[in-house]
ROKEPA-239692 format. One line per field, with one value per residue (C-alpha): residue number from 1; y, x, z. Coordinates in steps of 0.05 Angstrom, whole numbers, plus 5000, padded with zeros to 4 digits. Layout:
k = NUM|...;
c2 = Y|...;
c1 = X|...;
c3 = Z|...;
# end
This chain:
k = 1|2|3|4|5|6|7|8|9|10|11|12|13|14|15|16|17|18|19|20|21|22|23|24|25|26|27|28|29|30|31|32|33|34|35|36|37|38|39|40|41|42|43|44|45|46|47|48|49|50|51|52|53|54|55|56|57|58|59|60|61|62|63|64|65|66|67|68|69|70|71|72|73|74|75|76|77|78|79|80|81|82|83|84|85|86|87|88|89|90|91|92|93|94|95|96|97|98|99|100|101|102|103|104|105|106|107|108|109|110|111|112|113|114|115|116|117|118|119|120|121|122|123|124|125|126|127|128|129|130|131|132|133|134|135|136|137|138|139|140|141|142|143|144|145|146|147|148|149|150|151|152|153|154|155|156|157|158|159|160|161|162|163|164|165|166|167|168|169|170|171|172|173|174|175|176|177|178|179|180|181|182|183|184|185|186|187|188|189|190|191|192|193|194|195|196|197|198|199|200|201|202|203|204|205|206|207|208|209|210|211|212|213|214|215|216|217|218|219|220|221|222|223|224|225|226|227|228|229|230|231|232|233|234|235|236|237|238|239|240|241|242|243|244|245|246|247|248|249|250|251|252|253|254|255|256|257|258|259|260|261|262|263|264|265|266|267|268|269|270|271|272|273|274|275|276|277|278|279|280|281|282|283|284|285|286|287|288|289|290|291|292|293|294|295|296|297|298|299|300|301|302|303|304|305|306|307|308|309|310|311|312|313|314|315|316|317|318|319|320|321|322|323|324|325|326|327|328|329|330|331|332|333|334|335|336|337|338|339|340|341|342|343|344|345|346|347|348|349|350|351|352|353|354|355|356|357|358|359|360|361|362|363|364|365|366|367|368|369|370|371|372|373|374|375|376|377|378|379|380|381|382|383|384|385|386|387|388|389|390|391|392|393|394|395|396|397|398|399|400|401|402|403|404|405|406|407|408|409|410|411|412|413|414|415|416|417|418|419|420|421|422|423|424|425|426|427|428|429|430|431|432|433|434|435|436|437|438|439|440|441|442|443|444|445|446|447|448|449|450|451|452|453|454|455|456|457|458|459|460|461|462|463|464|465|466|467|468|469|470|471|472|473|474|475|476|477|478|479|480|481|482|483|484|485|486|487|488|489|490|491|492|493|494|495|496|497|498|499|500|501|502|503|504|505|506|507|508|509|510|511|512|513|514|515|516|517|518|519|520|521|522|523|524|525|526|527|528|529|530|531|532|533|534|535|536|537|538|539|540|541|542|543|544|545|546|547|548|549|550|551|552|553|554|555|556|557|558|559|560|561|562|563|564|565|566|567|568|569|570|571|572|573|574|575|576|577|578|579|580|581|582|583|584|585|586|587|588|589|590|591|592|593|594|595|596|597|598|599|600|601|602|603|604|605|606;
c2 = 1047|1042|0971|0950|0880|0837|0782|0813|0807|0881|0866|0834|0864|0911|0905|0970|0998|1010|1025|1098|1102|1056|1005|0948|0929|0905|0967|1016|1072|1038|1012|1083|1112|1057|1070|1144|1137|1094|1142|1203|1171|1166|1239|1261|1226|1265|1331|1315|1301|1363|1407|1371|1354|1324|1346|1416|1439|1511|1527|1595|1614|1652|1661|1599|1555|1584|1571|1499|1487|1513|1475|1408|1416|1427|1365|1323|1346|1327|1261|1237|1251|1208|1153|1150|1137|1080|1050|1053|1024|0964|0953|0951|0888|0857|0866|0838|0778|0749|0702|0759|0745|0807|0854|0821|0827|0899|0917|0882|0920|0984|0969|0959|1027|1058|1040|1098|1141|1130|1149|1213|1231|1218|1266|1318|1315|1322|1380|1422|1399|1426|1493|1556|1546|1615|1646|1597|1615|1688|1682|1633|1631|1557|1544|1581|1537|1475|1502|1442|1392|1430|1434|1357|1348|1391|1343|1281|1305|1307|1232|1210|1163|1180|1184|1117|1083|1110|1088|1018|1016|1034|0979|0926|0947|0905|0841|0863|0900|0900|0826|0806|0850|0819|0749|0765|0796|0738|0683|0717|0730|0657|0624|0580|0547|0486|0503|0451|0490|0463|0456|0417|0431|0490|0512|0588|0644|0672|0738|0700|0659|0721|0752|0694|0727|0769|0709|0709|0634|0621|0551|0582|0635|0584|0535|0593|0616|0545|0534|0602|0590|0523|0557|0612|0559|0522|0586|0613|0595|0638|0692|0692|0696|0756|0793|0781|0807|0870|0887|0869|0915|0972|0966|0966|1028|1063|1052|1072|1136|1155|1153|1141|1086|1056|1103|1167|1165|1150|1214|1258|1213|1221|1296|1291|1297|1250|1294|1282|1208|1202|1243|1201|1134|1155|1171|1105|1063|1099|1076|1002|0986|1020|0976|0915|0936|0935|0865|0838|0867|0836|0769|0775|0791|0729|0685|0666|0676|0712|0731|0689|0723|0697|0731|0801|0815|0776|0817|0837|0871|0881|0885|0820|0851|0835|0901|0899|0939|0986|1005|1015|1064|1103|1104|1130|1185|1206|1212|1247|1295|1311|1339|1375|1370|1368|1305|1272|1286|1259|1195|1188|1197|1141|1094|1119|1113|1047|1064|1008|0933|0903|0828|0778|0725|0679|0715|0782|0815|0817|0881|0948|1007|1069|1090|1157|1145|1214|1282|1278|1206|1143|1070|1032|0959|0924|0855|0870|0819|0856|0874|0944|0938|0934|0996|1032|1008|1035|1103|1101|1088|1139|1187|1174|1186|1252|1272|1258|1302|1359|1349|1350|1422|1413|1395|1324|1343|1388|1331|1280|1267|1230|1169|1205|1257|1208|1178|1246|1245|1171|1171|1234|1201|1137|1177|1212|1145|1117|1178|1179|1109|1116|1178|1141|1072|1044|0982|0923|0959|1015|0966|0933|0999|1018|0951|0960|1027|0998|0941|0990|1031|0968|0951|1021|1038|0972|0924|0976|0989|0914|0919|0977|0935|0877|0917|0950|0882|0853|0909|0901|0827|0832|0872|0809|0754|0729|0705|0639|0635|0609|0669|0717|0685|0688|0763|0772|0736|0776|0841|0819|0799|0866|0906|0865|0840|0800|0824|0764|0690|0684|0615|0637|0696|0702|0683|0693|0765|0781|0741|0767|0842|0869|0933|0897|0888|0961|1024|1019|1028|1039|1023|1082|1133|1096|1112|1185|1186|1159|1203|1264|1251|1244|1311|1344|1316|1345|1412|1402|1387|1451|1497|1464|1521|1550|1481|1457|1511|1500|1425|1421|1470|1426|1365|1403|1425|1359|1359|1432|1431|1386|1356|1403|1466|1442|1420|1487|1519|1481|1497|1428|1417|1349|1351|1352|1287|1323|1329|1255|1240|1284|1243|1178|1205|1199|1126|1118|1146|1095|1039|1062|1065|0997|0966|0996|0972|0901|0899|0929|0874|0818;
c1 = 0898|0828|0801|0785|0755|0726|0675|0609|0574|0586|0662|0656|0705|0680|0685|0688|0628|0644|0572|0581|0628|0591|0535|0579|0629|0570|0528|0511|0542|0610|0607|0594|0650|0699|0681|0688|0758|0779|0746|0780|0848|0831|0807|0870|0912|0876|0887|0959|0971|0935|0975|1040|1054|1122|1194|1203|1262|1250|1237|1204|1137|1081|1007|0989|1035|1008|0936|0954|0989|0933|0879|0918|0938|0866|0843|0898|0878|0806|0823|0871|0819|0768|0817|0837|0765|0756|0826|0822|0751|0773|0836|0796|0761|0825|0862|0804|0789|0844|0790|0747|0757|0714|0757|0821|0798|0778|0844|0880|0838|0854|0927|0925|0890|0943|0997|0972|0964|1036|1058|1017|1046|1115|1102|1071|1135|1180|1137|1138|1207|1236|1199|1231|1205|1218|1181|1123|1118|1118|1063|1014|0980|0964|1038|1055|1006|1041|1112|1141|1109|1140|1210|1205|1185|1244|1291|1256|1258|1334|1334|1281|1300|1274|1199|1197|1238|1195|1133|1163|1177|1103|1080|1123|1101|1036|1074|1137|1138|1063|1056|1111|1080|1012|1042|1072|1009|0965|1010|1016|0941|0922|0976|0949|0989|0979|1005|1019|0992|0992|0917|0921|0934|0899|0895|0902|0913|0985|0959|0932|0995|1039|0991|1011|1079|1043|1019|1043|1059|1128|1108|1053|1100|1152|1103|1074|1144|1166|1103|1110|1181|1160|1103|1147|1198|1144|1130|1201|1213|1156|1173|1244|1222|1178|1233|1283|1233|1219|1292|1315|1262|1276|1353|1350|1309|1352|1414|1381|1358|1427|1421|1486|1458|1392|1383|1386|1318|1284|1311|1271|1210|1216|1230|1296|1369|1427|1453|1387|1389|1463|1452|1392|1424|1489|1448|1410|1474|1499|1436|1442|1481|1425|1373|1415|1410|1336|1336|1381|1334|1274|1310|1324|1250|1228|1278|1319|1392|1377|1316|1295|1261|1195|1206|1214|1138|1124|1078|1105|1086|1013|0987|0951|0882|0845|0817|0748|0734|0679|0724|0783|0739|0720|0793|0819|0766|0783|0858|0849|0801|0857|0894|0837|0761|0773|0815|0766|0706|0745|0759|0685|0666|0712|0678|0608|0615|0651|0716|0755|0762|0792|0774|0830|0803|0827|0842|0855|0923|0963|0988|0954|0946|0905|0882|0852|0787|0756|0780|0781|0755|0797|0793|0836|0853|0883|0881|0859|0879|0857|0927|0949|0995|0932|0903|0967|0962|0892|0916|0972|0928|0877|0934|0943|0868|0873|0930|0885|0832|0881|0898|0825|0827|0889|0886|0909|0975|0987|0972|1023|1056|1124|1131|1177|1124|1066|1086|1084|1012|1009|1070|1041|0974|1007|1049|0986|0956|1019|1033|0961|0966|1039|1023|0983|1017|1060|1102|1090|1039|1088|1142|1092|1074|1147|1159|1103|1134|1204|1181|1158|1221|1264|1226|1230|1302|1339|1298|1287|1360|1369|1320|1360|1424|1386|1360|1428|1461|1405|1409|1484|1479|1420|1460|1501|1449|1385|1390|1363|1314|1371|1415|1359|1355|1430|1430|1373|1406|1471|1431|1396|1463|1493|1438|1411|1481|1482|1412|1382|1400|1438|1409|1336|1331|1280|1311|1246|1231|1245|1184|1141|1148|1110|1153|1210|1164|1147|1188|1263|1287|1215|1233|1277|1219|1189|1250|1246|1173|1182|1240|1211|1143|1178|1213|1148|1115|1169|1153|1079|1094|1136|1082|1015|0970|1011|1033|0962|0950|1019|1013|0950|0980|1041|0999|0963|1029|1066|1059|1081|1153|1211|1220|1276|1235|1174|1216|1249|1182|1187|1261|1284|1346|1339|1411|1438|1458|1442|1369|1362|1403|1355|1296|1332|1349|1274|1279|1342|1308|1252|1304|1337|1271|1252|1318|1307|1236|1257|1309|1262|1210|1262;
c3 = 2589|2562|2566|2497|2502|2448|2446|2430|2362|2350|2349|2282|2234|2179|2104|2067|2029|1957|1935|1952|1892|1844|1858|1832|1780|1737|1748|1689|1728|1732|1661|1637|1677|1655|1581|1589|1618|1558|1509|1541|1529|1454|1455|1488|1436|1382|1416|1431|1357|1336|1384|1367|1441|1441|1451|1421|1379|1398|1470|1459|1490|1455|1466|1426|1467|1532|1510|1490|1557|1599|1559|1562|1633|1652|1614|1646|1715|1704|1669|1723|1775|1737|1724|1798|1817|1767|1779|1856|1854|1814|1856|1919|1892|1866|1933|1975|1931|1885|1857|1830|1756|1734|1775|1749|1677|1685|1717|1660|1608|1642|1642|1567|1559|1604|1555|1511|1572|1592|1521|1527|1593|1567|1509|1555|1601|1539|1513|1577|1596|1530|1537|1568|1637|1663|1604|1613|1689|1673|1621|1655|1723|1711|1701|1766|1803|1774|1783|1822|1773|1714|1746|1757|1684|1663|1699|1675|1602|1604|1618|1568|1512|1442|1435|1396|1451|1507|1469|1464|1537|1550|1502|1538|1608|1613|1592|1627|1693|1707|1689|1740|1793|1783|1786|1855|1880|1857|1884|1951|1959|1941|1983|2037|2092|2137|2206|2259|2318|2389|2385|2319|2245|2212|2140|2138|2087|2088|2117|2178|2185|2185|2237|2284|2291|2345|2385|2457|2453|2426|2401|2359|2331|2314|2282|2240|2220|2199|2159|2127|2104|2073|2036|2007|1987|1948|1906|1906|1832|1804|1856|1833|1761|1779|1815|1761|1712|1752|1767|1697|1667|1713|1707|1630|1628|1681|1639|1573|1606|1628|1704|1741|1786|1807|1865|1824|1790|1857|1888|1840|1849|1924|1922|1958|1940|1953|2009|2046|2035|2055|2118|2139|2125|2162|2223|2217|2213|2277|2313|2298|2363|2401|2367|2384|2458|2450|2418|2473|2526|2493|2492|2565|2579|2538|2576|2514|2495|2429|2389|2330|2272|2298|2364|2335|2337|2402|2448|2515|2580|2599|2528|2525|2515|2450|2425|2398|2334|2363|2422|2375|2336|2397|2422|2356|2351|2423|2409|2342|2378|2428|2368|2334|2324|2248|2253|2302|2257|2198|2234|2254|2181|2158|2207|2194|2119|2123|2087|2121|2104|2167|2162|2145|2097|2042|1976|2010|2008|2071|2104|2101|2053|2042|1973|1951|1913|1905|1929|2005|2006|2015|2028|2080|2075|2136|2169|2240|2294|2357|2383|2401|2341|2298|2332|2315|2242|2239|2264|2213|2153|2175|2176|2102|2093|2131|2086|2026|2059|2061|1986|1966|1940|1899|1825|1811|1783|1845|1892|1869|1935|1938|1982|2030|2047|2040|2109|2144|2169|2180|2229|2263|2275|2298|2347|2374|2393|2423|2466|2491|2521|2542|2583|2635|2631|2685|2699|2654|2612|2598|2578|2531|2498|2489|2457|2406|2386|2384|2340|2289|2296|2287|2224|2193|2210|2214|2171|2116|2112|2103|2045|2015|2018|1987|1929|1918|1913|1870|1819|1814|1802|1756|1706|1694|1696|1730|1802|1828|1885|1929|1910|1928|1996|2006|1990|2036|2093|2083|2087|2151|2183|2164|2197|2255|2273|2338|2357|2322|2320|2254|2242|2250|2202|2145|2079|2039|2057|1985|1966|2024|2011|1951|1954|1919|1860|1852|1842|1854|1925|1949|2021|2045|2041|2101|2142|2119|2137|2206|2226|2192|2227|2294|2281|2265|2326|2369|2338|2355|2427|2433|2405|2390|2367|2309|2290|2273|2221|2190|2192|2150|2102|2097|2081|2027|1996|1991|1915|1909|1931|1950|2020|2039|2022|2060|2121|2125|2141|2208|2217|2194|2152|2119|2093|2163|2199|2263|2248|2236|2298|2338|2314|2329|2399|2413|2396|2436|2495|2488|2483|2548|2584|2555|2582|2650|2651|2632|2685|2736|2722|2725;
# end
């Protein structure tokens, strides 16, 4: 494997450059753009009222209706592009510095303005959803270019409450759902922890404490885990209030909109059907015994009877090298280049133009994400710790950015990618990097690489199913009353026991994962799309290996079309049936093969 060593001044971690978008939050350029977005919302309101954009009593289509539809759809495409630039720009400051009061206040001001925008979008959906869709598609080229969006609008319109009720829901969102989400985000970002490390006590931000889960020293991992649990316990009351608020808000609206359960509205949002979800989850549950084999093998390698939660991310094998940032850049470019020059040049551009904020620091959110700023241009947040896992995360997030590049020519309403398909390029790019190093690795190094991959797979298949079970139970209980922090922890532990089984020490699980993961505070059942993304990405990667040349052209086309059709339709172009348990088993067989090789490697090194 390439030797990626750290230690020189050039290995200092980058912060992203936001000046290419606007000079600063206080600059005249940003102030003008911010004011323009707010003004445009007011102008849209005037035009919506003038054109009577709301649910129609008569569904007929005439020339005047077509002209209004094309004019308003064009304006919405342009506006949502502008608002993404402004909103993403502000959020980049909020997520890297929770103490930035200006960014916080601007984001709050934008949320207030978005209340009117939410109402307008609801009216637009009701308007097009109550129109004769086939007649509109026949009369308008613009409509044909937005067919999938219109078909989704038609389905959504059937579940809308009255216009007045939908408007009230929008009015309440800043002080309801969004307020609780912001509380969780702010408390998490500002949380600092005193860790009793072997070298002495240290005061660290939570993002750095959680990064210690990758430390090779079990004493360090345990100290960080124990300190982390104490810190989450200290803030468990406000976190429980936030989660009760989020799930209560979502559950109330789900029932008022007439959905049969809390999963149903997410299926449309994620462009899949229940048959696809059921097939995928059935295959995942079948694989849990295989993942427990992996966990038992890792415990043997670590010389312990059973893994504790803080052992799950323990590094293994020959992967003890700390990866410098400059060498990580070169390595990513080389592996992306092995796929295509276009992907390699894109990676080089992200580094050259400083799209990435990699430095862990107080006030910065933990984890990683990629956000689209302008067409084809993204920003990546991560907390780089020098491990191969971090290099893999970098490839993953750049995969999201590459996906955004392929969406650049699409209108904003054509580029709305569901979470299920949003993971397609990220998993593909992550697998490119992994396969590149695994190809030449032997012995202890190979075992270590397999372990990094299996750690990810364990999280995305097993842990995410535990999150699904957790949310399912929380929604059911929340219909009756609020849950206490202790009850959230009990439900979390039950879900972990049901999925991890005897692979983990039942007395050393993580009862506060419901407070850790921001996904619980966002859209309902947000987690299962990651499982879809991983297994769908592995399936696509297998097609690439079988026939690389035609795959490249079809793949970029797929990425550019993720807002134009449902997942089953797009997958069918590659001969994939997402409603078949067998397809998901086939993807999981790739993981099973790695588990078997990992077991053999562990026993061979013993």
